[in-house]
All heavy atoms as a GROMACS GRO file, in nm:
protein
  546
    1MET      N    1  23.805  -5.751   4.158
    1MET     CA    2  23.854  -5.878   4.224
    1MET      C    3  23.830  -5.992   4.122
    1MET      O    4  23.725  -5.990   4.060
    1MET     CB    5  23.766  -5.889   4.357
    1MET     CG    6  23.808  -6.025   4.425
    1MET     SD    7  23.703  -6.057   4.579
    1MET     CE    8  23.753  -5.922   4.679
    2ARG      N    9  23.932  -6.071   4.107
    2ARG     CA   10  23.918  -6.184   4.024
    2ARG      C   11  23.810  -6.275   4.072
    2ARG      O   12  23.781  -6.283   4.198
    2ARG     CB   13  24.043  -6.261   4.018
    2ARG     CG   14  24.152  -6.190   3.939
    2ARG     CD   15  24.283  -6.274   3.923
    2ARG     NE   16  24.284  -6.391   4.017
    2ARG     CZ   17  24.393  -6.459   4.051
    2ARG    NH1   18  24.505  -6.416   3.992
    2ARG    NH2   19  24.393  -6.556   4.115
    3ILE      N   20  23.741  -6.360   3.988
    3ILE     CA   21  23.629  -6.440   4.029
    3ILE      C   22  23.682  -6.548   4.136
    3ILE      O   23  23.618  -6.571   4.229
    3ILE     CB   24  23.576  -6.515   3.907
    3ILE    CG1   25  23.494  -6.408   3.818
    3ILE    CG2   26  23.473  -6.626   3.943
    3ILE    CD1   27  23.449  -6.456   3.693
    4THR      N   28  23.800  -6.607   4.111
    4THR     CA   29  23.848  -6.708   4.212
    4THR      C   30  23.879  -6.649   4.342
    4THR      O   31  23.846  -6.709   4.447
    4THR     CB   32  23.967  -6.778   4.146
    4THR    OG1   33  24.072  -6.686   4.119
    4THR    CG2   34  23.932  -6.870   4.040
    5ASP      N   35  23.925  -6.525   4.343
    5ASP     CA   36  23.941  -6.455   4.476
    5ASP      C   37  23.811  -6.420   4.540
    5ASP      O   38  23.804  -6.435   4.667
    5ASP     CB   39  24.022  -6.321   4.447
    5ASP     CG   40  24.162  -6.343   4.403
    5ASP    OD1   41  24.220  -6.452   4.434
    5ASP    OD2   42  24.218  -6.249   4.339
    6ALA      N   43  23.714  -6.385   4.462
    6ALA     CA   44  23.577  -6.365   4.515
    6ALA      C   45  23.521  -6.485   4.576
    6ALA      O   46  23.455  -6.484   4.682
    6ALA     CB   47  23.490  -6.303   4.411
    7ILE      N   48  23.535  -6.597   4.509
    7ILE     CA   49  23.489  -6.726   4.563
    7ILE      C   50  23.551  -6.759   4.692
    7ILE      O   51  23.485  -6.797   4.793
    7ILE     CB   52  23.506  -6.841   4.463
    7ILE    CG1   53  23.412  -6.822   4.341
    7ILE    CG2   54  23.476  -6.980   4.521
    7ILE    CD1   55  23.442  -6.904   4.216
    8LYS      N   56  23.681  -6.746   4.702
    8LYS     CA   57  23.761  -6.777   4.824
    8LYS      C   58  23.705  -6.682   4.928
    8LYS      O   59  23.678  -6.725   5.046
    8LYS     CB   60  23.904  -6.756   4.803
    8LYS     CG   61  23.992  -6.794   4.916
    8LYS     CD   62  24.134  -6.795   4.884
    8LYS     CE   63  24.227  -6.830   5.001
    8LYS     NZ   64  24.367  -6.817   4.965
    9HIS      N   65  23.704  -6.559   4.905
    9HIS     CA   66  23.643  -6.458   5.001
    9HIS      C   67  23.504  -6.498   5.053
    9HIS      O   68  23.488  -6.487   5.177
    9HIS     CB   69  23.646  -6.310   4.936
    9HIS     CG   70  23.598  -6.205   5.032
    9HIS    ND1   71  23.670  -6.151   5.118
    9HIS    CD2   72  23.469  -6.156   5.034
    9HIS    CE1   73  23.604  -6.066   5.187
    9HIS    NE2   74  23.475  -6.057   5.130
   10MET      N   75  23.418  -6.525   4.962
   10MET     CA   76  23.270  -6.556   5.006
   10MET      C   77  23.274  -6.678   5.102
   10MET      O   78  23.214  -6.678   5.198
   10MET     CB   79  23.200  -6.591   4.882
   10MET     CG   80  23.159  -6.468   4.802
   10MET     SD   81  23.034  -6.505   4.672
   10MET     CE   82  23.121  -6.618   4.554
   11CYS      N   83  23.359  -6.786   5.060
   11CYS     CA   84  23.372  -6.903   5.146
   11CYS      C   85  23.421  -6.869   5.284
   11CYS      O   86  23.371  -6.916   5.380
   11CYS     CB   87  23.458  -7.007   5.082
   11CYS     SG   88  23.394  -7.076   4.930
   12GLU      N   89  23.523  -6.788   5.287
   12GLU     CA   90  23.582  -6.755   5.421
   12GLU      C   91  23.487  -6.672   5.504
   12GLU      O   92  23.470  -6.697   5.618
   12GLU     CB   93  23.714  -6.687   5.402
   12GLU     CG   94  23.818  -6.772   5.349
   12GLU     CD   95  23.948  -6.686   5.300
   12GLU    OE1   96  23.953  -6.572   5.294
   12GLU    OE2   97  24.046  -6.758   5.254
   13GLN      N   98  23.426  -6.565   5.441
   13GLN     CA   99  23.333  -6.487   5.517
   13GLN      C  100  23.204  -6.555   5.570
   13GLN      O  101  23.147  -6.514   5.659
   13GLN     CB  102  23.290  -6.359   5.425
   13GLN     CG  103  23.416  -6.264   5.397
   13GLN     CD  104  23.468  -6.210   5.529
   13GLN    OE1  105  23.391  -6.159   5.609
   13GLN    NE2  106  23.600  -6.227   5.546
   14SER      N  107  23.171  -6.659   5.490
   14SER     CA  108  23.045  -6.728   5.532
   14SER      C  109  23.073  -6.814   5.658
   14SER      O  110  22.971  -6.867   5.716
   14SER     CB  111  22.998  -6.830   5.418
   14SER     OG  112  23.093  -6.934   5.405
   15GLY      N  113  23.206  -6.835   5.688
   15GLY     CA  114  23.239  -6.930   5.799
   15GLY      C  115  23.244  -7.068   5.767
   15GLY      O  116  23.281  -7.155   5.851
   16GLN      N  117  23.217  -7.108   5.645
   16GLN     CA  118  23.215  -7.247   5.608
   16GLN      C  119  23.346  -7.284   5.556
   16GLN      O  120  23.380  -7.410   5.559
   16GLN     CB  121  23.123  -7.271   5.491
   16GLN     CG  122  22.978  -7.240   5.518
   16GLN     CD  123  22.892  -7.261   5.396
   16GLN    OE1  124  22.844  -7.374   5.385
   16GLN    NE2  125  22.862  -7.162   5.314
   17GLY      N  126  23.435  -7.192   5.502
   17GLY     CA  127  23.553  -7.227   5.438
   17GLY      C  128  23.519  -7.293   5.302
   17GLY      O  129  23.411  -7.318   5.272
   18VAL      N  130  23.621  -7.320   5.232
   18VAL     CA  131  23.615  -7.374   5.101
   18VAL      C  132  23.552  -7.515   5.101
   18VAL      O  133  23.469  -7.552   5.021
   18VAL     CB  134  23.744  -7.369   5.021
   18VAL    CG1  135  23.733  -7.428   4.888
   18VAL    CG2  136  23.793  -7.226   4.997
   19VAL      N  137  23.591  -7.592   5.197
   19VAL     CA  138  23.544  -7.732   5.206
   19VAL      C  139  23.399  -7.732   5.244
   19VAL      O  140  23.322  -7.807   5.180
   19VAL     CB  141  23.633  -7.813   5.316
   19VAL    CG1  142  23.568  -7.949   5.344
   19VAL    CG2  143  23.776  -7.825   5.270
   20GLY      N  144  23.357  -7.657   5.339
   20GLY     CA  145  23.221  -7.644   5.389
   20GLY      C  146  23.132  -7.608   5.266
   20GLY      O  147  23.022  -7.653   5.254
   21ALA      N  148  23.172  -7.502   5.198
   21ALA     CA  149  23.094  -7.450   5.080
   21ALA      C  150  23.075  -7.548   4.974
   21ALA      O  151  22.978  -7.568   4.908
   21ALA     CB  152  23.154  -7.313   5.036
   22SER      N  153  23.190  -7.623   4.948
   22SER     CA  154  23.178  -7.739   4.854
   22SER      C  155  23.068  -7.835   4.895
   22SER      O  156  22.989  -7.881   4.808
   22SER     CB  157  23.313  -7.811   4.840
   22SER     OG  158  23.412  -7.725   4.778
   23GLN      N  159  23.075  -7.876   5.016
   23GLN     CA  160  22.975  -7.976   5.068
   23GLN      C  161  22.835  -7.920   5.064
   23GLN      O  162  22.742  -7.989   5.030
   23GLN     CB  163  23.018  -8.013   5.208
   23GLN     CG  164  23.143  -8.095   5.207
   23GLN     CD  165  23.188  -8.132   5.349
   23GLN    OE1  166  23.182  -8.057   5.444
   23GLN    NE2  167  23.245  -8.254   5.362
   24ALA      N  168  22.819  -7.786   5.089
   24ALA     CA  169  22.688  -7.724   5.082
   24ALA      C  170  22.630  -7.736   4.942
   24ALA      O  171  22.504  -7.729   4.928
   24ALA     CB  172  22.696  -7.587   5.136
   25LEU      N  173  22.724  -7.725   4.842
   25LEU     CA  174  22.682  -7.738   4.707
   25LEU      C  175  22.652  -7.887   4.666
   25LEU      O  176  22.608  -7.908   4.554
   25LEU     CB  177  22.785  -7.685   4.610
   25LEU     CG  178  22.812  -7.541   4.624
   25LEU    CD1  179  22.947  -7.496   4.546
   25LEU    CD2  180  22.702  -7.464   4.559
   26GLY      N  181  22.674  -7.978   4.751
   26GLY     CA  182  22.657  -8.120   4.721
   26GLY      C  183  22.777  -8.174   4.636
   26GLY      O  184  22.756  -8.274   4.565
   27LYS      N  185  22.888  -8.109   4.634
   27LYS     CA  186  23.012  -8.144   4.562
   27LYS      C  187  23.108  -8.212   4.656
   27LYS      O  188  23.092  -8.216   4.783
   27LYS     CB  189  23.069  -8.025   4.494
   27LYS     CG  190  22.980  -7.943   4.407
   27LYS     CD  191  22.947  -8.018   4.276
   27LYS     CE  192  22.869  -7.929   4.188
   27LYS     NZ  193  22.837  -7.998   4.060
   28SER      N  194  23.219  -8.266   4.596
   28SER     CA  195  23.321  -8.315   4.680
   28SER      C  196  23.390  -8.214   4.764
   28SER      O  197  23.386  -8.095   4.728
   28SER     CB  198  23.428  -8.386   4.586
   28SER     OG  199  23.502  -8.291   4.520
   29ARG      N  200  23.462  -8.248   4.868
   29ARG     CA  201  23.524  -8.159   4.958
   29ARG      C  202  23.630  -8.072   4.877
   29ARG      O  203  23.654  -7.965   4.925
   29ARG     CB  204  23.596  -8.241   5.074
   29ARG     CG  205  23.512  -8.320   5.169
   29ARG     CD  206  23.570  -8.411   5.257
   29ARG     NE  207  23.689  -8.350   5.329
   29ARG     CZ  208  23.691  -8.284   5.432
   29ARG    NH1  209  23.578  -8.260   5.503
   29ARG    NH2  210  23.803  -8.225   5.487
   30MET      N  211  23.687  -8.123   4.780
   30MET     CA  212  23.785  -8.058   4.705
   30MET      C  213  23.746  -7.977   4.594
   30MET      O  214  23.817  -7.916   4.516
   30MET     CB  215  23.904  -8.155   4.661
   30MET     CG  216  23.963  -8.238   4.783
   30MET     SD  217  24.040  -8.115   4.904
   30MET     CE  218  24.165  -8.037   4.804
   31TYR      N  219  23.610  -7.979   4.567
   31TYR     CA  220  23.562  -7.914   4.447
   31TYR      C  221  23.603  -7.768   4.422
   31TYR      O  222  23.667  -7.728   4.326
   31TYR     CB  223  23.403  -7.928   4.444
   31TYR     CG  224  23.338  -7.842   4.328
   31TYR    CD1  225  23.346  -7.892   4.197
   31TYR    CD2  226  23.273  -7.726   4.358
   31TYR    CE1  227  23.290  -7.821   4.091
   31TYR    CE2  228  23.217  -7.660   4.244
   31TYR     CZ  229  23.224  -7.702   4.120
   31TYR     OH  230  23.168  -7.630   4.012
   32LEU      N  231  23.571  -7.691   4.531
   32LEU     CA  232  23.612  -7.543   4.517
   32LEU      C  233  23.754  -7.530   4.531
   32LEU      O  234  23.817  -7.431   4.473
   32LEU     CB  235  23.534  -7.461   4.616
   32LEU     CG  236  23.378  -7.453   4.593
   32LEU    CD1  237  23.309  -7.375   4.698
   32LEU    CD2  238  23.364  -7.384   4.453
   33SER      N  239  23.827  -7.602   4.608
   33SER     CA  240  23.971  -7.590   4.619
   33SER      C  241  24.041  -7.610   4.487
   33SER      O  242  24.131  -7.529   4.448
   33SER     CB  243  24.030  -7.693   4.724
   33SER     OG  244  23.979  -7.656   4.851
   34ALA      N  245  23.992  -7.716   4.417
   34ALA     CA  246  24.054  -7.744   4.280
   34ALA      C  247  24.014  -7.628   4.190
   34ALA      O  248  24.100  -7.588   4.111
   34ALA     CB  249  23.989  -7.872   4.232
   35LEU      N  250  23.893  -7.581   4.190
   35LEU     CA  251  23.855  -7.467   4.103
   35LEU      C  252  23.946  -7.344   4.129
   35LEU      O  253  23.993  -7.289   4.031
   35LEU     CB  254  23.705  -7.431   4.119
   35LEU     CG  255  23.639  -7.334   4.034
   35LEU    CD1  256  23.502  -7.370   4.003
   35LEU    CD2  257  23.647  -7.192   4.095
   36ILE      N  258  23.961  -7.308   4.251
   36ILE     CA  259  24.047  -7.195   4.285
   36ILE      C  260  24.194  -7.213   4.244
   36ILE      O  261  24.257  -7.134   4.194
   36ILE     CB  262  24.028  -7.163   4.443
   36ILE    CG1  263  23.886  -7.116   4.469
   36ILE    CG2  264  24.131  -7.061   4.484
   36ILE    CD1  265  23.856  -7.108   4.617
   37SER      N  266  24.252  -7.337   4.278
   37SER     CA  267  24.391  -7.360   4.258
   37SER      C  268  24.419  -7.352   4.103
   37SER      O  269  24.530  -7.316   4.065
   37SER     CB  270  24.445  -7.480   4.320
   37SER     OG  271  24.383  -7.598   4.264
   38ARG      N  272  24.326  -7.406   4.022
   38ARG     CA  273  24.348  -7.396   3.881
   38ARG      C  274  24.326  -7.273   3.816
   38ARG      O  275  24.361  -7.246   3.703
   38ARG     CB  276  24.248  -7.503   3.818
   38ARG     CG  277  24.280  -7.649   3.826
   38ARG     CD  278  24.198  -7.739   3.743
   38ARG     NE  279  24.053  -7.704   3.747
   38ARG     CZ  280  23.958  -7.774   3.818
   38ARG    NH1  281  23.992  -7.873   3.898
   38ARG    NH2  282  23.833  -7.727   3.805
   39GLY      N  283  24.262  -7.182   3.888
   39GLY     CA  284  24.232  -7.047   3.839
   39GLY      C  285  24.112  -7.063   3.735
   39GLY      O  286  24.096  -6.970   3.648
   40SER      N  287  24.029  -7.156   3.750
   40SER     CA  288  23.920  -7.179   3.662
   40SER      C  289  23.801  -7.085   3.694
   40SER      O  290  23.782  -7.035   3.809
   40SER     CB  291  23.865  -7.329   3.673
   40SER     OG  292  23.960  -7.417   3.642
   41TYR      N  293  23.730  -7.057   3.593
   41TYR     CA  294  23.616  -6.965   3.608
   41TYR      C  295  23.491  -7.051   3.589
   41TYR      O  296  23.476  -7.112   3.486
   41TYR     CB  297  23.616  -6.851   3.503
   41TYR     CG  298  23.734  -6.758   3.531
   41TYR    CD1  299  23.822  -6.742   3.430
   41TYR    CD2  300  23.740  -6.687   3.642
   41TYR    CE1  301  23.932  -6.658   3.445
   41TYR    CE2  302  23.844  -6.606   3.663
   41TYR     CZ  303  23.943  -6.589   3.569
   41TYR     OH  304  24.043  -6.499   3.588
   42PRO      N  305  23.398  -7.056   3.689
   42PRO     CA  306  23.278  -7.144   3.677
   42PRO      C  307  23.177  -7.072   3.583
   42PRO      O  308  23.189  -6.949   3.552
   42PRO     CB  309  23.224  -7.139   3.820
   42PRO     CG  310  23.273  -7.010   3.877
   42PRO     CD  311  23.408  -6.983   3.813
   43ARG      N  312  23.091  -7.152   3.538
   43ARG     CA  313  22.967  -7.087   3.455
   43ARG      C  314  22.900  -6.997   3.549
   43ARG      O  315  22.907  -7.006   3.670
   43ARG     CB  316  22.880  -7.210   3.414
   43ARG     CG  317  22.947  -7.305   3.317
   43ARG     CD  318  22.858  -7.414   3.264
   43ARG     NE  319  22.725  -7.438   3.346
   43ARG     CZ  320  22.643  -7.516   3.311
   43ARG    NH1  321  22.658  -7.611   3.221
   43ARG    NH2  322  22.532  -7.522   3.387
   44THR      N  323  22.827  -6.912   3.488
   44THR     CA  324  22.751  -6.814   3.557
   44THR      C  325  22.653  -6.881   3.665
   44THR      O  326  22.644  -6.833   3.783
   44THR     CB  327  22.666  -6.713   3.468
   44THR    OG1  328  22.772  -6.653   3.382
   44THR    CG2  329  22.596  -6.605   3.549
   45ASP      N  330  22.582  -6.982   3.624
   45ASP     CA  331  22.482  -7.047   3.707
   45ASP      C  332  22.552  -7.113   3.828
   45ASP      O  333  22.506  -7.104   3.943
   45ASP     CB  334  22.384  -7.144   3.630
   45ASP     CG  335  22.462  -7.260   3.570
   45ASP    OD1  336  22.576  -7.236   3.526
   45ASP    OD2  337  22.411  -7.366   3.562
   46THR      N  338  22.667  -7.162   3.802
   46THR     CA  339  22.747  -7.225   3.904
   46THR      C  340  22.793  -7.110   4.008
   46THR      O  341  22.797  -7.132   4.129
   46THR     CB  342  22.866  -7.297   3.859
   46THR    OG1  343  22.823  -7.399   3.766
   46THR    CG2  344  22.952  -7.369   3.963
   47LEU      N  345  22.843  -6.996   3.947
   47LEU     CA  346  22.889  -6.887   4.042
   47LEU      C  347  22.769  -6.846   4.129
   47LEU      O  348  22.784  -6.823   4.256
   47LEU     CB  349  22.936  -6.775   3.954
   47LEU     CG  350  22.983  -6.647   4.037
   47LEU    CD1  351  23.087  -6.683   4.135
   47LEU    CD2  352  23.012  -6.542   3.938
   48VAL      N  353  22.652  -6.836   4.073
   48VAL     CA  354  22.527  -6.796   4.151
   48VAL      C  355  22.511  -6.901   4.262
   48VAL      O  356  22.483  -6.864   4.383
   48VAL     CB  357  22.407  -6.781   4.060
   48VAL    CG1  358  22.285  -6.767   4.140
   48VAL    CG2  359  22.426  -6.667   3.964
   49GLN      N  360  22.516  -7.031   4.228
   49GLN     CA  361  22.492  -7.134   4.330
   49GLN      C  362  22.604  -7.125   4.443
   49GLN      O  363  22.566  -7.142   4.563
   49GLN     CB  364  22.501  -7.273   4.273
   49GLN     CG  365  22.381  -7.293   4.176
   49GLN     CD  366  22.404  -7.426   4.104
   49GLN    OE1  367  22.509  -7.482   4.093
   49GLN    NE2  368  22.292  -7.472   4.044
   50ILE      N  369  22.729  -7.099   4.410
   50ILE     CA  370  22.830  -7.077   4.511
   50ILE      C  371  22.798  -6.966   4.598
   50ILE      O  372  22.809  -6.972   4.722
   50ILE     CB  373  22.974  -7.064   4.440
   50ILE    CG1  374  23.015  -7.195   4.370
   50ILE    CG2  375  23.082  -7.032   4.545
   50ILE    CD1  376  23.130  -7.180   4.267
   51ALA      N  377  22.762  -6.855   4.537
   51ALA     CA  378  22.731  -6.735   4.613
   51ALA      C  379  22.620  -6.755   4.710
   51ALA      O  380  22.620  -6.716   4.828
   51ALA     CB  381  22.696  -6.618   4.515
   52GLN      N  382  22.512  -6.818   4.662
   52GLN     CA  383  22.393  -6.847   4.743
   52GLN      C  384  22.432  -6.945   4.869
   52GLN      O  385  22.383  -6.924   4.973
   52GLN     CB  386  22.281  -6.911   4.660
   52GLN     CG  387  22.216  -6.813   4.569
   52GLN     CD  388  22.114  -6.870   4.475
   52GLN    OE1  389  22.106  -6.984   4.461
   52GLN    NE2  390  22.033  -6.783   4.426
   53ALA      N  391  22.521  -7.043   4.837
   53ALA     CA  392  22.560  -7.142   4.949
   53ALA      C  393  22.631  -7.062   5.054
   53ALA      O  394  22.636  -7.104   5.172
   53ALA     CB  395  22.649  -7.251   4.883
   54CYS      N  396  22.699  -6.949   5.015
   54CYS     CA  397  22.779  -6.866   5.104
   54CYS      C  398  22.694  -6.752   5.160
   54CYS      O  399  22.754  -6.672   5.244
   54CYS     CB  400  22.900  -6.811   5.037
   54CYS     SG  401  23.021  -6.948   4.994
   55GLY      N  402  22.570  -6.735   5.129
   55GLY     CA  403  22.482  -6.625   5.177
   55GLY      C  404  22.498  -6.497   5.093
   55GLY      O  405  22.451  -6.394   5.148
   56TYR      N  406  22.550  -6.510   4.974
   56TYR     CA  407  22.562  -6.385   4.888
   56TYR      C  408  22.460  -6.394   4.766
   56TYR      O  409  22.404  -6.502   4.756
   56TYR     CB  410  22.704  -6.384   4.833
   56TYR     CG  411  22.814  -6.336   4.932
   56TYR    CD1  412  22.867  -6.423   5.017
   56TYR    CD2  413  22.856  -6.210   4.933
   56TYR    CE1  414  22.966  -6.383   5.110
   56TYR    CE2  415  22.957  -6.167   5.022
   56TYR     CZ  416  23.013  -6.263   5.110
   56TYR     OH  417  23.104  -6.225   5.198
   57THR      N  418  22.452  -6.282   4.696
   57THR     CA  419  22.378  -6.278   4.573
   57THR      C  420  22.463  -6.226   4.466
   57THR      O  421  22.574  -6.163   4.500
   57THR     CB  422  22.251  -6.193   4.591
   57THR    OG1  423  22.291  -6.045   4.618
   57THR    CG2  424  22.159  -6.231   4.687
   58VAL      N  425  22.434  -6.252   4.352
   58VAL     CA  426  22.509  -6.201   4.233
   58VAL      C  427  22.417  -6.107   4.159
   58VAL      O  428  22.307  -6.140   4.125
   58VAL     CB  429  22.553  -6.310   4.131
   58VAL    CG1  430  22.624  -6.262   4.004
   58VAL    CG2  431  22.644  -6.413   4.207
   59GLU      N  432  22.469  -5.977   4.140
   59GLU     CA  433  22.393  -5.881   4.086
   59GLU      C  434  22.459  -5.812   3.961
   59GLU      O  435  22.585  -5.802   3.968
   59GLU     CB  436  22.351  -5.759   4.179
   59GLU     CG  437  22.264  -5.803   4.293
   59GLU     CD  438  22.213  -5.690   4.376
   59GLU    OE1  439  22.296  -5.589   4.382
   59GLU    OE2  440  22.112  -5.688   4.443
   60LEU      N  441  22.383  -5.772   3.862
   60LEU     CA  442  22.432  -5.689   3.760
   60LEU      C  443  22.386  -5.548   3.788
   60LEU      O  444  22.272  -5.522   3.812
   60LEU     CB  445  22.372  -5.743   3.621
   60LEU     CG  446  22.403  -5.884   3.583
   60LEU    CD1  447  22.334  -5.928   3.457
   60LEU    CD2  448  22.558  -5.918   3.574
   61VAL      N  449  22.474  -5.453   3.782
   61VAL     CA  450  22.441  -5.320   3.818
   61VAL      C  451  22.465  -5.226   3.700
   61VAL      O  452  22.582  -5.232   3.646
   61VAL     CB  453  22.500  -5.272   3.941
   61VAL    CG1  454  22.472  -5.126   3.985
   61VAL    CG2  455  22.478  -5.369   4.063
   62ARG      N  456  22.377  -5.135   3.670
   62ARG     CA  457  22.408  -5.036   3.564
   62ARG      C  458  22.324  -4.911   3.595
   62ARG      O  459  22.192  -4.920   3.605
   62ARG     CB  460  22.363  -5.085   3.430
   62ARG     CG  461  22.386  -4.979   3.320
   62ARG     CD  462  22.342  -5.033   3.183
   62ARG     NE  463  22.337  -4.920   3.090
   62ARG     CZ  464  22.235  -4.884   3.014
   62ARG    NH1  465  22.122  -4.954   3.038
   62ARG    NH2  466  22.240  -4.790   2.941
   63ASP      N  467  22.382  -4.800   3.618
   63ASP     CA  468  22.321  -4.671   3.652
   63ASP      C  469  22.208  -4.680   3.751
   63ASP      O  470  22.092  -4.632   3.724
   63ASP     CB  471  22.269  -4.611   3.513
   63ASP     CG  472  22.371  -4.584   3.411
   63ASP    OD1  473  22.489  -4.553   3.456
   63ASP    OD2  474  22.353  -4.585   3.289
   64GLY      N  475  22.232  -4.751   3.856
   64GLY     CA  476  22.127  -4.762   3.961
   64GLY      C  477  22.037  -4.877   3.936
   64GLY      O  478  21.952  -4.910   4.031
   65GLU      N  479  22.030  -4.939   3.822
   65GLU     CA  480  21.948  -5.052   3.804
   65GLU      C  481  22.014  -5.180   3.846
   65GLU      O  482  22.134  -5.194   3.822
   65GLU     CB  483  21.912  -5.076   3.644
   65GLU     CG  484  21.834  -5.189   3.610
   65GLU     CD  485  21.809  -5.198   3.462
   65GLU    OE1  486  21.890  -5.138   3.386
   65GLU    OE2  487  21.729  -5.288   3.428
   66ARG      N  488  21.945  -5.261   3.914
   66ARG     CA  489  22.004  -5.386   3.970
   66ARG      C  490  21.921  -5.507   3.921
   66ARG      O  491  21.804  -5.507   3.928
   66ARG     CB  492  22.002  -5.383   4.118
   66ARG     CG  493  22.090  -5.281   4.176
   66ARG     CD  494  22.090  -5.283   4.334
   66ARG     NE  495  22.181  -5.185   4.391
   66ARG     CZ  496  22.317  -5.203   4.405
   66ARG    NH1  497  22.366  -5.322   4.381
   66ARG    NH2  498  22.385  -5.111   4.457
   67ILE      N  499  21.991  -5.602   3.873
   67ILE     CA  500  21.930  -5.727   3.829
   67ILE      C  501  22.001  -5.833   3.918
   67ILE      O  502  22.120  -5.861   3.899
   67ILE     CB  503  21.952  -5.758   3.682
   67ILE    CG1  504  21.885  -5.646   3.599
   67ILE    CG2  505  21.884  -5.896   3.643
   67ILE    CD1  506  21.919  -5.651   3.452
   68GLU      N  507  21.922  -5.902   4.004
   68GLU     CA  508  21.978  -6.018   4.083
   68GLU      C  509  21.960  -6.152   4.009
   68GLU      O  510  21.851  -6.178   3.956
   68GLU     CB  511  21.903  -6.022   4.220
   68GLU     CG  512  21.960  -6.132   4.310
   68GLU     CD  513  21.895  -6.134   4.441
   68GLU    OE1  514  21.855  -6.028   4.484
   68GLU    OE2  515  21.883  -6.240   4.489
   69LEU      N  516  22.067  -6.217   3.987
   69LEU     CA  517  22.066  -6.347   3.920
   69LEU      C  518  22.029  -6.457   4.016
   69LEU      O  519  22.066  -6.458   4.127
   69LEU     CB  520  22.206  -6.377   3.862
   69LEU     CG  521  22.262  -6.276   3.762
   69LEU    CD1  522  22.389  -6.321   3.712
   69LEU    CD2  523  22.160  -6.254   3.646
   70GLU      N  524  21.953  -6.550   3.961
   70GLU     CA  525  21.910  -6.675   4.045
   70GLU      C  526  21.959  -6.795   3.969
   70GLU      O  527  21.962  -6.810   3.855
   70GLU     CB  528  21.761  -6.676   4.050
   70GLU     CG  529  21.701  -6.549   4.124
   70GLU     CD  530  21.547  -6.555   4.128
   70GLU    OE1  531  21.490  -6.641   4.068
   70GLU    OE2  532  21.493  -6.465   4.195
   71ALA      N  533  21.983  -6.896   4.055
   71ALA     CA  534  22.026  -7.026   4.005
   71ALA      C  535  21.900  -7.097   3.948
   71ALA      O  536  21.790  -7.079   3.991
   71ALA     CB  537  22.091  -7.109   4.112
   72GLU      N  538  21.923  -7.178   3.835
   72GLU     CA  539  21.813  -7.246   3.783
   72GLU      C  540  21.772  -7.358   3.863
   72GLU      O  541  21.835  -7.417   3.940
   72GLU     CB  542  21.857  -7.311   3.642
   72GLU     CG  543  21.893  -7.196   3.535
   72GLU     CD  544  21.768  -7.118   3.501
   72GLU    OE1  545  21.658  -7.183   3.482
   72GLU    OE2  546  21.779  -7.000   3.478
   0.00000   0.00000   0.00000
C-alpha cells in the first residue's frame, strides 16, 4: 500500500476522517488532504505522529523481530 493510501485508510478507520486527524495533529484542517492530494511522502517522524493520532503504530518487522517507532 502506498504511504498516502495508508494515511487515508488510517484516518478513515479511526473515525476522524482526514480533517479530524489533521486537527488532532494540531495542523490546519487541510494539512492531510493536501499531503494526500499532492502524493507527498511525510518524514518518518511525521508518519509516526499521524499513525498515533489515528490509533495506529508504525513497526519495522524482520524475521519475527519487531521495532515499534515512536515520535520524538
